[in-house]
C-alpha positions, 0 to 999 in steps of 0.5 A: 736868613732870619725867620722872615726870610730876609738875609742878615747883613753882617758887618763888612770885613773892612772899613767902609772907606776902603771901597773905591770909589767910596760908597756911603752906607745907605748906597751900599745897603741899597745895593745889597738889598737889591742883590738879596731880593734878586737871589730870593727870586732866583731861589724861588724859580729853581 
């Protein structure tokens, strides 16, 4: 997490074209952002 409490997204350990079915970078970024927000919410609840 950075100082603002946001998760830092590192580079994927494989090429983007490896994803099957292929997801473009914007879709993958959106999914990761949603998952990160859900994780933050769960952390606040505990």
